[in-house]
C-alpha angles and dihedrals in degrees: 000000000000124000126223125225091276091058094249122131117248131195117230113206121203097224096194093050092046090052092054091048090049091050092051093045093053090044089061088061092050090045091052090052092047094049092052089050094050104033103025142266091286087081110108130171112256099177143330144199126200131185136150093276104047148336131244122203125186118196143170112264130127102210134063108255115249122233088251092053092049091049092048090051090052091049093053094048093047091047089055089049093051090049087063091216113199117235116252113202134186112184096183106041122149110249094230093047090049092053090047087056088058096254113169118228116223121241116264096010125119120215134203127208092280117055141173115246121201116195130186105173107296092351106098122170141159105241140149096196132108118274141184119262089234132003095245088077089070090069102193138359126212130177111219101179144010122190147148120263100171141354106302094359124105130187129215123193116195143167135214142189117000094002090054091049092052090047093052092046090051091050091049091049091051091049090050091052091051091047091052090055088056092050090257091291114197090227100046095166090052091050092051092048090051091050092048092050091048091048091050090051092049091047091054090049092050090049090050092050090047092051091051090048091052092048089053091048091049091051090051092050092051091049090053095043123122122239109227110185092320095320121116104230119193117185120162149108123262104182118195095043121107129216094272091054092051093047089054091053090049090052092049092049092051089053094051110031127062101192116030148123119210124195121169138162129197140182113209127165090354092303125115120224129188124193133183129185133175136188113248094256091057089058097042100037103028098035095232118158117195094193095055094041097050091046093055094043093049091060087075088061092048088251145102144207142140145183140164126337089253099044135016142154137199139187133205148182104235110075092183091067098055092101091048090053091050091048093052093050092044092054092053093048093048090056091072101035 
């Protein structure tokens, strides 16, 4: 704390910061009033936090607020701001008289017989905090989030004044950038919807092509499979295919073959993947367990995984050990073929 020339301590107040805090504090009063108007008189303050950047307001309510309720709350608060309502203050009101006026008590505060009443129009609260002289000083109010923090308690975070202005400008700038990417189309929403529909269609086409590719790959693997005492044994590498691709092949094989063992490794995007699948009889009669086997083999790749006894996958970190992992699993499978 700085000292003046007389050696006495003096308090330096950041006027701009204090103004923002004052705006946000008064806005909590207007927000409380608006919430009770929109959601019902069951709404009660359960906590709050105010600083120069934003305000936080916790209140009793059991349902997530709809977009329409949030917008209506913002409209009411901003209407009160535009009305530039002058603060009415009574620093020595009787507590019972204040309650009779409809003054709202703030959560967590204790009151004596004499209280301070702050009134902005129909918003009446018992409060000892700092407030604007009239609501127009707040400028603008914007809710930026609404969430649950406990059973029956919701939380709103909001901004006012300069912070609200910066937030709106940022949103407008983002919208302008998006619009520019759509050649400033007059119907921007329609353009985005068209693009999303086209993207969804293309995605389905790609998925269909991918499925056909995997069916072709599966067919090729079956044709090259070994016959071990009546069991179709597939053991190979199919680099370039990720875990989802390999799972799809495993699923297809289980739907088509009755007596098989499938062991495949792949390196895709610099990541090794190992997959094992068995027909039901291999699990029940031979005692093979894909989950246990893939988990042990993946350790060689500095990885792990697991799954069901009939189908399992694993990933790893060491690409150079993919063949060793395949070899280990192959040896264990061959013991029962």
